[in-house]
C-alpha positions in Angstrom: 30.4 9.2 0.5 27.8 8.5 3.1 27.7 11.9 4.8 27.8 15.4 3.2 30.5 16.5 5.6 32.7 13.5 4.6 32.0 14.1 1.0 32.9 17.8 1.2 36.2 16.9 2.8 36.9 14.4 0.2 36.0 16.7 -2.7 38.2 19.5 -1.4 41.4 17.4 -2.1 40.1 15.8 -5.2 41.9 16.2 -8.5 40.3 16.8 -11.8 37.3 14.4 -12.3 38.2 11.3 -14.5 36.5 9.8 -17.5 34.3 7.5 -15.4 32.9 10.4 -13.5 32.2 12.3 -16.7 30.5 9.3 -18.3 28.2 8.7 -15.3 27.2 12.4 -15.4 25.2 11.5 -18.6 22.8 9.4 -16.5 22.6 11.1 -13.2 23.9 14.0 -11.0 27.0 12.5 -9.5 29.7 14.4 -7.5 33.4 13.8 -7.5 34.4 11.1 -5.1 31.1 9.2 -5.4 31.8 7.1 -8.5 33.8 4.2 -7.0 31.3 3.1 -4.3 28.3 3.7 -6.6 29.9 1.5 -9.3 30.6 -1.3 -6.7 26.9 -1.1 -5.6 25.8 -1.2 -9.2 27.9 -4.3 -9.9 26.5 -5.9 -6.7 22.8 -5.5 -7.7 23.7 -6.5 -11.3 25.1 -9.8 -10.0 22.2 -10.4 -7.7 19.6 -10.0 -10.5 21.8 -12.0 -12.8 21.8 -14.8 -10.3 18.1 -14.7 -9.9 17.4 -14.7 -13.6 19.7 -17.7 -14.1 17.6 -19.8 -11.7 14.2 -18.4 -12.6 13.9 -20.5 -15.8 14.9 -23.5 -13.7 12.0 -22.9 -11.4 9.6 -22.4 -14.2 10.7 -25.6 -16.0 10.4 -27.6 -12.8 6.9 -26.3 -12.2 5.5 -26.7 -15.7 7.0 -30.2 -16.2 5.6 -31.6 -12.9 2.6 -29.6 -11.7 1.4 -27.4 -14.6 0.8 -23.7 -15.0 -1.8 -23.3 -12.2 0.5 -24.5 -9.5 2.0 -21.0 -9.0 -1.4 -19.6 -8.0 -1.7 -22.1 -5.1 1.8 -21.4 -3.8 1.3 -17.7 -3.2 -0.5 -18.2 0.1 2.1 -20.7 1.3 4.8 -18.3 0.6 3.0 -15.5 2.4 2.7 -17.7 5.5 6.3 -18.8 5.4 7.4 -15.2 5.2 6.0 -14.6 8.6 8.7 -16.9 10.0 11.4 -15.7 7.6 10.9 -12.0 8.6 11.0 -13.0 12.3 14.2 -14.9 11.8 15.7 -12.1 9.8 14.8 -9.5 12.4 16.3 -11.5 15.2 19.6 -12.0 13.3 19.7 -8.3 12.5 19.6 -7.5 16.3 22.6 -9.8 16.9 25.1 -9.0 14.2 26.2 -5.9 12.3 24.9 -5.1 8.8 27.9 -6.7 6.8 27.6 -10.0 8.7 23.8 -9.9 8.4 24.0 -9.7 4.7 26.9 -12.2 4.5 25.2 -14.8 6.7 21.8 -14.5 4.9 23.5 -14.9 1.5 25.7 -17.8 2.7 22.4 -19.5 3.9 21.0 -19.2 0.4 24.2 -20.5 -1.1 24.1 -23.5 1.2 20.5 -24.2 0.1 21.6 -24.3 -3.5 24.3 -26.9 -2.7 21.7 -28.9 -0.7 19.3 -29.0 -3.7 22.1 -30.5 -5.8 22.7 -33.2 -3.1 18.9 -33.9 -2.9 19.0 -34.4 -6.7 21.9 -36.9 -6.4 20.0 -38.7 -3.7 17.0 -39.2 -6.0 14.4 -36.9 -4.4 11.1 -37.1 -6.5 10.8 -34.3 -9.1 7.4 -33.2 -7.8 8.8 -32.7 -4.3 11.8 -30.8 -5.6 9.6 -28.6 -7.7 7.5 -27.5 -4.6 10.6 -26.9 -2.4 12.5 -25.0 -5.1 9.5 -22.9 -6.2 8.9 -21.7 -2.6 12.6 -21.2 -2.0 13.1 -19.0 -5.1 10.1 -16.9 -4.1 11.8 -16.2 -0.7 15.3 -15.8 -2.1 14.7 -13.2 -4.8 12.7 -10.9 -2.4 15.1 -11.1 0.6 18.4 -10.6 -1.3 17.1 -7.6 -3.2 15.4 -6.1 -0.1 18.5 -6.4 2.0 20.6 -4.9 -0.8 18.5 -1.8 -0.9 18.5 -1.7 2.9 22.3 -1.6 2.7 22.2 1.1 0.1 19.8 3.2 2.3 22.3 2.7 5.2 25.2 3.9 3.1 23.7 7.0 1.5 22.1 10.2 2.9 18.7 11.2 1.5 20.3 13.8 -0.7 22.9 11.4 -2.1 20.5 8.5 -2.4 18.0 10.5 -4.5 20.8 11.3 -7.0 22.7 7.9 -7.0 19.9 5.3 -6.6 18.7 5.8 -10.3 22.2 5.0 -11.5 22.7 2.0 -9.1 19.3 0.6 -10.2 20.7 0.5 -13.8 22.6 -2.6 -12.5 19.3 -4.2 -11.4 17.7 -3.7 -14.8 20.8 -4.9 -16.7 21.1 -7.9 -14.5 17.6 -9.0 -15.4 18.3 -8.6 -19.1 21.7 -10.3 -19.2 20.5 -13.0 -16.8 17.7 -14.0 -19.1 20.1 -14.0 -22.1 22.7 -16.1 -20.4 20.2 -18.5 -19.0 18.9 -19.2 -22.5 22.4 -19.7 -23.8 23.7 -22.2 -21.2 20.7 -24.5 -21.0 21.8 -26.6 -24.0 25.5 -26.8 -23.2 24.9 -27.8 -19.6 23.0 -31.0 -20.7 19.9 -32.8 -19.7 20.1 -31.9 -16.0 21.1 -28.3 -16.5 19.2 -27.2 -13.4 21.8 -28.3 -10.9 25.0 -26.9 -12.6 23.0 -23.7 -12.9 22.3 -23.7 -9.2 26.1 -24.0 -8.5 26.9 -21.2 -10.9 24.3 -19.1 -9.1 25.9 -19.9 -5.7 29.3 -18.8 -7.0 27.8 -15.4 -8.2 26.3 -14.9 -4.7 29.7 -15.5 -3.2 31.0 -12.6 -5.2 28.2 -10.4 -4.0 29.2 -11.1 -0.4 32.7 -9.9 -1.2 31.4 -6.7 -2.8 29.3 -6.0 0.2 32.3 -6.4 2.5 34.4 -4.1 0.3 31.8 -1.3 0.3 31.3 -1.6 4.0 35.0 -1.4 4.8 35.5 1.5 2.4 32.8 3.6 4.0 33.7 2.8 7.6 37.4 3.5 6.9 36.6 6.8 5.3 34.6 7.9 8.3 37.4 6.9 10.7 40.0 8.7 8.6 38.0 11.9 8.6 36.8 11.7 12.2 38.4 15.0 13.1 36.4 16.8 10.3 33.0 15.5 11.5 30.8 16.7 14.2 30.2 14.3 17.1 26.7 13.3 16.0 27.7 12.5 12.5 30.6 10.5 13.6 28.5 8.5 16.1 25.9 7.8 13.4 28.6 6.6 11.1 30.3 4.3 13.6 26.9 2.9 14.7 26.6 1.1 11.4 29.1 -1.4 12.6 26.9 -2.4 15.5 23.8 -4.7 15.4 20.3 -3.1 15.2 18.1 -2.5 18.1 15.7 -5.3 19.2 12.2 -5.6 17.7 10.6 -7.4 14.8 9.7 -6.1 11.3 6.0 -6.6 11.7 6.0 -4.7 15.0 7.7 -1.8 13.2 5.1 -1.8 10.4 2.1 -1.7 12.7 3.8 0.9 14.9 4.5 3.3 12.0 1.7 4.7 9.7 4.4 5.4 7.1 5.5 1.7 7.0 1.9 0.4 7.3 0.7 2.5 4.3 3.8 1.5 2.4 3.1 -2.2 3.1 -0.5 -1.9 1.9 0.7 0.0 -1.2 3.0 -3.0 -1.9 0.1 -5.4 -1.5 -2.0 -3.4 -4.0 0.8 -3.1 -6.4 1.4 -6.8 -6.6 -2.3 -7.6 -6.9 -2.4 -5.4 -10.1 0.8 -6.9 -11.3 -0.3 -10.5 -10.8 -3.7 -9.9 -12.4 -2.1 -8.2 -15.3 0.1 -11.2 -16.0 -2.9 -13.4 -15.9 -4.8 -11.1 -18.4 -1.8 -11.2 -20.7 -1.6 -15.0 -20.4 -5.2 -15.3 -21.4 -4.8 -13.0 -24.3 -1.6 -14.7 -25.5 -3.3 -18.1 -25.4 -6.3 -16.9 -27.3 -4.0 -15.3 -29.9 -2.0 -18.5 -30.3 -5.0 -20.8 -30.7 -6.5 -18.4 -33.2 -3.2 -18.2 -35.2 -3.0 -22.0 -35.4 -6.6 -22.2 -36.6 -5.9 -19.7 -39.3 -2.6 -21.3 -40.3 -0.6 -18.0 -39.7 2.1 -19.4 -37.4 4.5 -20.4 -40.1 4.3 -24.1 -39.2 4.7 -23.6 -35.5 2.5 -25.3 -33.0 0.5 -23.5 -30.2 3.2 -23.9 -27.6 6.0 -22.7 -29.9 3.9 -19.7 -31.0 3.1 -18.8 -27.4 6.8 -18.9 -26.6 7.4 -16.4 -29.4 4.7 -14.1 -28.0 6.2 -14.2 -24.5 9.7 -13.6 -25.8 8.6 -10.5 -27.7 6.6 -9.3 -24.6 9.6 -9.8 -22.3 11.9 -8.0 -24.7 9.4 -5.0 -24.8 9.2 -4.5 -21.1 12.9 -5.1 -20.5 13.7 -2.5 -23.2 11.3 0.0 -21.7 12.8 -0.6 -18.2 16.3 -0.1 -19.4 15.5 3.2 -21.3 13.5 4.6 -18.4 16.2 3.7 -15.9 19.0 5.2 -18.0 17.4 8.4 -19.1 14.3 9.2 -17.0 14.4 8.0 -13.4 17.1 10.5 -12.2 15.3 13.3 -14.0 11.9 12.4 -12.6 13.4 12.3 -9.1 14.8 15.8 -9.7 11.6 17.2 -11.2 8.9 15.8 -8.8 10.9 14.2 -6.0 10.8 10.7 -4.6 7.3 10.9 -3.4 6.0 12.3 -6.7 7.6 9.5 -8.6 5.5 7.1 -6.6 2.4 8.1 -8.6 3.6 7.4 -12.1 3.0 3.6 -12.2 -0.4 3.4 -10.5 -1.8 6.2 -12.7 -0.6 4.4 -15.9 -1.9 1.1 -14.6 -5.3 2.7 -13.9 -5.5 4.2 -17.4 -4.2 1.0 -19.1 -6.6 -1.4 -17.5 -9.4 1.0 -18.0 -8.7 0.8 -21.7 -8.5 -3.0 -21.6 -11.8 -3.2 -19.7 -13.6 -0.9 -22.2 -12.0 -1.8 -25.5 -11.3 -5.5 -25.0 -8.3 -7.6 -24.1 -6.7 -7.8 -27.6 -3.1 -9.1 -27.5 -1.6 -5.9 -28.9 -3.3 -3.6 -26.4 -2.6 -5.9 -23.4 1.0 -6.4 -24.4 1.6 -2.6 -24.5 -0.3 -1.9 -21.3 1.4 -4.7 -19.4 4.8 -4.0 -21.1 4.7 -0.3 -20.0 3.6 -1.3 -16.5 6.4 -3.9 -16.1 8.9 -1.5 -17.6 8.1 1.2 -15.2 7.8 -1.2 -12.3 11.3 -2.7 -12.9 12.9 0.8 -13.3 11.2 3.8 -11.8 9.1 2.0 -9.1 11.9 -0.3 -7.9 14.2 2.8 -7.5 11.5 4.8 -5.8 10.7 1.9 -3.3 14.4 1.9 -2.4 14.6 5.7 -2.0 11.5 5.9 0.3 13.5 4.4 3.1 16.3 7.0 3.0 14.4 9.0 5.7 13.7 6.0 8.0 15.6 4.6 11.0 18.1 1.8 10.5 15.8 -0.7 12.0 13.0 0.3 9.6 15.5 0.2 6.7 16.3 -3.5 7.3 13.5 -5.1 9.3 10.6 -3.0 8.2 11.5 -3.0 4.6 12.0 -6.8 4.6 8.6 -7.4 6.2 6.8 -5.0 3.8 8.4 -6.4 0.7 8.0 -10.1 1.6 4.9 -10.9 3.5 2.7 -8.1 2.1 4.2 -8.6 -1.4 3.1 -12.2 -1.5 -0.2 -11.4 0.2 -1.0 -9.3 -2.9 -0.3 -12.4 -5.0 -2.4 -14.6 -2.8 -5.4 -12.1 -2.9 -5.2 -11.8 -6.7 -5.0 -15.6 -7.0 -8.1 -15.9 -4.8 -10.0 -13.3 -6.8 -8.9 -15.1 -10.0 -10.1 -18.5 -8.7 -13.5 -17.2 -7.6 -14.0 -15.0 -10.6 -13.2 -17.6 -13.3 -14.6 -20.6 -11.5 -17.9 -19.3 -10.1 -18.6 -15.9 -11.8 -17.5 -16.6 -15.3 -15.2 -13.5 -15.5 -13.6 -12.7 -18.8 -10.2 -11.0 -19.2 -12.1 -7.7 -19.5 -13.8 -8.1 -16.2 -10.5 -9.1 -14.5 -9.1 -5.8 -15.9 -12.1 -4.1 -14.3 -11.0 -5.5 -10.9 -7.5 -4.2 -11.5 -9.0 -0.7 -12.2 -10.7 -0.8 -8.8 -7.5 -2.0 -7.0 -5.5 0.7 -8.9 -7.7 3.3 -7.3 -7.0 1.8 -3.9 -3.3 1.7 -4.8 -3.3 5.4 -5.7 -5.0 6.2 -2.4 -2.2 4.4 -0.4 0.3 6.3 -2.5 -1.1 9.7 -1.3 -1.2 8.4 2.3 2.5 7.4 2.0 3.4 10.8 0.4 1.7 12.6 3.3 3.6 10.6 5.9 6.8 11.0 3.9 6.5 14.8 4.0 5.7 14.8 7.7 8.8 12.7 8.5 11.0 15.0 6.3 9.6 18.1 8.1 10.3 16.5 11.4 13.9 15.6 10.4 14.5 19.1 9.1 13.2 20.6 12.4 15.5 18.3 14.4 18.5 19.4 12.3 17.7 23.1 12.5 
């Protein structure tokens, strides 16, 4: 249920909880009557991440075969600039249509793009041109669809319900990434030489299912509110029915610069992604050095450098996906319960600070970097993703949709672009080693922690203000 009063009315007439409810109680604190909507939301985010991880290998293959590995660094700035226009367009659409149509139309737009890519291939567009277009498109797609999903989730649940249920819903996000990777690897061969384009069509079909799930959840929640209108106070009823109307006018960037909470959050996202990007680079340098060394020593079992590097990355990805899944299943809900949403915000940057400090002092050995980066990614994809979603439970509807989209798109890619710039200058002109790059991440991690404390302070102020208004 979206509202505590609605939920209470539902639970009053509820029969004995079923097996699904009892099973979900293993992973989070769930109340009778909440399971159905929560499972639909979990399936929705599972399919969204499954869709993304199906086309992610397509993007990587296009880039590596046409432009090489350094191409991605140059595209970060282009994506950040494009997101200025994407956010403006998203904000205008959100002010004209209700939430279910906003999500549906944005997703249909991405589906139509996938169909267009297939047509461009049939028309013989050059591979290099397609690689640029598709790389930039995927970078926009994966951020927008996930951000709007969590905006929708924030709009459905109250703060109390969201803190309990978001950890369970985010299990779908983690599992979608794992299964998407496995399925992508399994279908590449059977789909043939030009597997990229059938994969795009499969992805479009999955996104169509996601639209249907969003509509079902929306209709369920609005129907429940209307049916129990007599049991709700006037304010709660009005807030519930307002979710069928478009958002107020105003852009996402204006909301960010108007609110200290959103501004600090946006800068936090920028710092987070700088550290993440630089960490991936450090791991890549360590993996390449290890692969070259293994070939020289003849310890690869007959594999060449490229094949051995692939094995290193496979093991690395399995490590952080396993950590993410275990943390999401058994720790996130408990961390929220123990230290709250704001307290959970500090776990990842503190671990990143300690991990990159070790790398900077002890050296960038593959084993050390793999565990530091694996733990960082595992927590990022589980605890941090859930926390980022829950931080918007206390914001206005406009901030949930427009502000969140702006922060997690433009500022996210700005972190990438800044890290790419530092990497270029450091390695080209200053002769930075992996250890010195780790030292830079230590400095940025301190900045990141600072923004976390600023967000926490504003979070507590907003909560206190909301509590005063409700008293």
